[in-house]
VOFI-829872 format. One line per field, with one value per residue (C-alpha): residue in one letter; chain; x, y, z. Coordinates in nm, 2 decimals. Layout:
BEGIN
resn: (A; ...)
chain: (A; ...)
x: (X; ...)
y: (Y; ...)
z: (Z; ...)
***
This chain:
BEGIN
resn: (X; X; X; X; X; X; X; X; X; X; X; X; X; X; X; X; X; X; X; X; X; X; X; X; X; X; X; X; X; X; X; X; X; X; X; X; X; X; X; X; X; X; X; X; X; X; X; X; X; X; X; X; X; X; X; X; X; X; X; X; X; X; X; X; X; X; X; X; X; X; X; X; X; X; X; X; X; X; X; X; X; X; X; X; X; X; X; X; X; X; X; X; X; X; X; X)
chain: (A; A; A; A; A; A; A; A; A; A; A; A; A; A; A; A; A; A; A; A; A; A; A; A; A; A; A; A; A; A; A; A; A; A; A; A; A; A; A; A; A; A; A; A; A; A; A; A; A; A; A; A; A; A; A; A; A; A; A; A; A; A; A; A; A; A; A; A; A; A; A; A; A; A; A; A; A; A; A; A; A; A; A; A; A; A; A; A; A; A; A; A; A; A; A; A)
x: (-1.55; -1.31; -1.11; -0.93; -0.91; -0.65; -0.74; -1.02; -1.12; -1.34; -1.45; -1.41; -1.39; -1.09; -1.33; -1.47; -1.11; -1.02; -1.34; -1.41; -1.11; -0.80; -0.54; -0.64; -1.01; -1.24; -1.45; -1.74; -1.76; -2.04; -2.03; -2.36; -2.34; -2.29; -2.54; -2.32; -2.27; -1.89; -1.59; -1.45; -1.13; -1.04; -0.86; -0.68; -0.70; -0.46; -0.64; -0.53; -0.60; -0.75; -1.12; -1.35; -1.71; -1.73; -1.50; -1.16; -0.88; -0.75; -0.37; -0.35; -0.56; -0.38; -0.53; -0.48; -0.44; -0.54; -0.86; -1.18; -1.53; -1.83; -2.10; -1.93; -2.03; -1.99; -2.32; -2.51; -2.87; -2.93; -2.74; -2.69; -2.56; -2.22; -2.14; -2.20; -1.89; -1.80; -1.63; -1.39; -1.20; -1.30; -1.42; -1.71; -1.92; -1.87; -2.15; -2.06)
y: (0.45; 0.74; 0.75; 1.06; 1.29; 1.05; 0.71; 0.46; 0.15; -0.10; -0.46; -0.58; -0.91; -0.96; -0.93; -0.60; -0.47; -0.57; -0.43; -0.11; -0.02; -0.03; 0.25; 0.55; 0.48; 0.70; 0.63; 0.84; 0.97; 0.72; 0.39; 0.19; -0.15; -0.46; -0.75; -1.03; -1.32; -1.34; -1.35; -1.00; -0.87; -0.54; -0.31; 0.02; 0.27; 0.55; 0.84; 1.15; 1.44; 1.63; 1.58; 1.65; 1.69; 1.40; 1.18; 1.06; 0.92; 0.58; 0.57; 0.22; -0.05; -0.28; -0.57; -0.53; -0.91; -1.24; -1.30; -1.32; -1.29; -1.44; -1.18; -0.92; -0.55; -0.24; -0.16; 0.13; 0.25; 0.17; 0.07; 0.43; 0.57; 0.60; 0.32; 0.41; 0.54; 0.46; 0.71; 0.68; 0.49; 0.54; 0.25; 0.08; -0.23; -0.52; -0.77; -1.11)
z: (1.75; 1.77; 2.09; 1.99; 1.68; 1.52; 1.68; 1.60; 1.80; 1.63; 1.62; 1.26; 1.07; 0.84; 0.54; 0.68; 0.71; 0.36; 0.21; 0.41; 0.63; 0.41; 0.42; 0.20; 0.24; 0.44; 0.75; 0.89; 1.25; 1.31; 1.12; 1.10; 1.28; 1.07; 1.12; 0.97; 1.21; 1.18; 1.41; 1.48; 1.65; 1.80; 1.56; 1.63; 1.35; 1.29; 1.12; 0.94; 1.17; 0.88; 0.85; 0.55; 0.65; 0.90; 0.69; 0.82; 0.60; 0.72; 0.75; 0.90; 1.08; 1.32; 1.52; 1.89; 1.94; 1.79; 2.00; 1.79; 1.91; 1.73; 1.64; 1.86; 1.86; 2.07; 2.26; 2.11; 2.13; 1.76; 1.45; 1.33; 1.66; 1.82; 2.08; 2.44; 2.62; 2.98; 3.20; 3.49; 3.34; 2.98; 2.78; 2.59; 2.63; 2.39; 2.33; 2.18)
***
């Protein structure tokens, strides 16, 4: 989920990072939810501010900490929608 024009926050497994979120790859504004039952960690992504038709170029993905959550995901209305956003303070809801 984009938290700014150049910042991504996501819950990803190490395999997902290696396969889909490496530097120089692209990520869409809304990424479909993954159904794999794996451990995931929070990652912060640094994105190129230039956008190409809803695609963002990944500059770097960095784990926020070492905590991993089994079958974790950000709450969203369906697998193809952006996660719900909380306001005051800003945030999202994680299910695990």
